[in-house]
C-alpha positions in Angstrom: 0.0 0.0 0.0 2.7 2.5 1.0 4.8 1.6 -2.0 1.9 2.3 -4.3 1.4 5.7 -2.8 5.1 6.5 -3.3 4.9 5.5 -6.9 1.9 7.7 -7.5 3.6 10.7 -5.7 6.6 10.2 -8.0 4.4 10.2 -11.1 2.6 13.4 -10.0 6.0 15.1 -9.4 7.0 14.1 -13.0 3.8 15.6 -14.4 4.3 18.8 -12.5 7.9 19.0 -13.6 6.9 18.5 -17.2 4.3 21.2 -16.9 6.8 23.6 -15.4 9.2 22.9 -18.2 6.6 23.6 -20.8 5.5 26.8 -19.2 9.2 27.9 -19.0 9.7 27.0 -22.6 6.7 29.1 -23.7 7.9 32.0 -21.6 11.3 31.8 -23.3 9.7 31.7 -26.8 7.5 34.7 -26.0 10.5 36.6 -24.6 12.5 35.9 -27.8 9.5 36.9 -29.9 9.2 40.1 -27.9 12.9 40.9 -28.4 12.5 40.3 -32.2 9.6 42.7 -32.3 11.6 45.4 -30.4 14.7 44.9 -32.7 12.5 45.1 -35.8 10.9 48.3 -34.5 14.3 49.8 -33.8 15.7 48.8 -37.3 12.5 50.3 -38.9 13.2 53.6 -37.2 16.9 53.6 -38.0 16.6 52.4 -41.6 13.2 53.7 -42.7 13.2 55.2 -46.2 14.0 58.9 -46.2 14.6 61.3 -49.2 18.1 60.9 -50.5 20.3 64.0 -50.4 20.5 64.0 -54.2 16.7 63.9 -54.4 16.4 67.0 -52.1 19.1 68.8 -54.1 17.3 67.9 -57.4 14.0 69.3 -56.2 15.6 72.6 -55.2 17.5 72.7 -58.5 14.2 72.1 -60.5 12.6 75.0 -58.6 15.3 77.4 -59.7 16.1 75.9 -63.1 16.0 78.1 -66.3 16.8 75.3 -68.9 16.2 71.6 -69.3 18.5 69.0 -70.7 16.7 65.7 -71.3 18.2 62.5 -72.6 16.0 59.6 -73.9 17.9 56.4 -73.9 16.3 53.7 -76.1 19.1 51.1 -75.6 22.8 50.4 -75.1 25.4 52.4 -76.9 29.1 51.5 -77.7 31.6 53.0 -75.3 33.3 55.2 -78.0 29.9 56.6 -79.1 29.1 57.2 -75.4 32.1 59.4 -75.0 31.2 61.5 -77.9 27.5 61.9 -76.8 28.4 62.9 -73.3 31.0 65.4 -74.5 28.5 66.9 -76.9 25.9 67.3 -74.2 28.3 68.8 -71.7 29.3 71.4 -74.4 25.6 72.1 -75.0 25.0 72.7 -71.3 28.0 75.0 -71.1 28.0 77.5 -68.3 24.3 76.9 -67.6 25.0 73.8 -65.6 24.0 75.4 -62.3 20.6 76.4 -63.5 19.8 73.4 -65.8 17.3 70.7 -65.0 18.8 67.4 -65.9 16.6 64.4 -66.8 17.4 60.9 -68.1 14.6 58.9 -69.6 15.5 55.2 -69.3 14.7 51.9 -67.6 17.7 51.9 -65.3 17.5 55.0 -63.1 15.3 57.7 -61.7 14.8 60.5 -64.2 16.0 63.5 -62.3 19.7 64.3 -61.7 20.9 66.8 -59.1 24.0 67.9 -60.9 26.0 67.8 -64.1 28.2 65.1 -62.6 25.3 62.9 -61.7 23.8 63.6 -65.1 27.0 62.3 -66.8 27.0 59.2 -64.6 23.4 58.4 -65.2 23.8 58.9 -69.0 26.7 56.4 -69.1 24.8 54.0 -66.8 21.7 54.0 -69.0 23.8 53.7 -72.2 25.6 50.7 -70.7 23.0 48.8 -68.7 19.7 49.4 -70.6 18.0 46.1 -71.4 16.9 45.2 -74.9 13.3 46.2 -75.0 10.6 45.7 -77.6 9.9 48.9 -79.6 6.6 49.5 -77.9 8.3 49.8 -74.5 11.1 51.8 -75.9 8.8 54.5 -77.3 6.8 54.5 -74.0 10.0 56.1 -72.5 9.6 58.9 -74.9 5.9 59.3 -74.0 6.9 59.6 -70.3 9.5 62.3 -71.1 6.9 64.1 -73.3 4.5 64.1 -70.3 7.2 65.6 -68.1 8.1 68.2 -70.7 4.5 69.3 -71.2 4.4 70.3 -67.5 7.3 72.7 -67.5 8.0 76.1 -69.0 11.7 75.7 -69.5 13.5 75.9 -72.8 14.5 72.3 -73.4 17.0 70.2 -75.4 15.8 66.6 -75.9 18.4 64.0 -77.0 17.3 60.8 -78.7 20.0 58.2 -78.0 20.2 54.5 -79.1 18.2 52.6 -81.7 14.7 51.1 -82.0 14.4 47.4 -81.7 13.0 45.8 -84.8 12.6 42.3 -83.4 9.1 40.8 -83.3 7.7 43.8 -85.2 4.5 43.4 -87.2 2.8 45.8 -89.5 0.1 46.3 -86.9 2.4 46.9 -83.9 4.5 49.3 -85.9 1.5 51.3 -86.9 0.4 51.5 -83.2 3.9 52.6 -82.1 4.1 55.3 -84.8 0.7 56.6 -83.9 1.7 57.0 -80.3 5.0 58.5 -81.2 3.4 61.0 -83.5 1.2 62.1 -80.6 4.4 62.7 -78.6 5.9 64.8 -81.5 2.7 66.8 -81.7 2.6 67.4 -78.0 6.2 68.6 -78.1 5.3 70.9 -81.0 2.4 72.4 -78.9 4.8 72.9 -76.0 7.3 74.6 -78.3 4.6 77.0 -79.5 2.6 77.6 -76.3 5.1 77.4 -73.4 8.8 77.3 -74.2 11.2 76.3 -77.1 12.0 72.7 -77.7 15.1 71.4 -79.6 15.3 67.8 -80.5 18.8 66.4 -81.2 19.2 62.8 -82.5 22.0 60.4 -82.2 20.0 57.6 -83.7 21.3 55.6 -86.7 19.4 57.0 -89.7 20.5 54.2 -92.0 17.9 51.9 -90.5 14.3 52.3 -91.9 12.5 52.2 -88.6 14.8 54.8 -87.0 14.3 57.1 -90.1 10.5 56.6 -90.0 10.5 57.5 -86.3 12.7 60.5 -86.6 10.6 61.9 -89.5 7.7 62.3 -87.0 9.9 64.9 -85.2 11.7 66.3 -88.1 8.5 67.6 -89.7 7.4 69.5 -86.6 8.0 73.2 -86.3 10.6 72.9 -83.4 14.3 72.8 -84.1 15.6 69.3 -85.1 19.3 68.3 -85.5 20.7 64.9 -86.4 24.3 64.3 -85.2 
């Protein structure tokens, strides 16, 4: 009888010990979870997204700008050609770099640049890293730039750089692209007449039929057009 009671007491003690161990384990897990929450909150406060210094400078620069220099990058460009393009653009900007709004229309960077140095860097980055896009997406870049251009009253130079992609083109898709591109050209012509002068400068290869067809949309408009 007494031995049986001892055995039962031993079993009860084991159950209580197991229960205590489980509760202790839950407490440890909850404590760890609480620590993770605190750490996550601290990291969020420390590393939350804030405006970059260059973005702040760019906004201030745009507010006081008197000219716009806008590059539309359709695709990659050879290094030697890059050097010539960048040199030409710098010469065009000249002494007006401190009051010029710099924009790069591409798929590899934000459009606005805070300084001439950043503009050069982003130009080369876009001409080096741009992915090969179908012509429809290439010309959407121009549509985006035209939208930005239509909202400002600054005299602007717009540089067309790279070449249009002829892969997977059909007669129907080409017609749709040219219609949208003609709308961009007409919008730029309206902007040139109603708000501020626009000059389009092309570095596109005019020996290819699609590039020539595209450029003719801009060449026939009343704003200044130059092929380099």
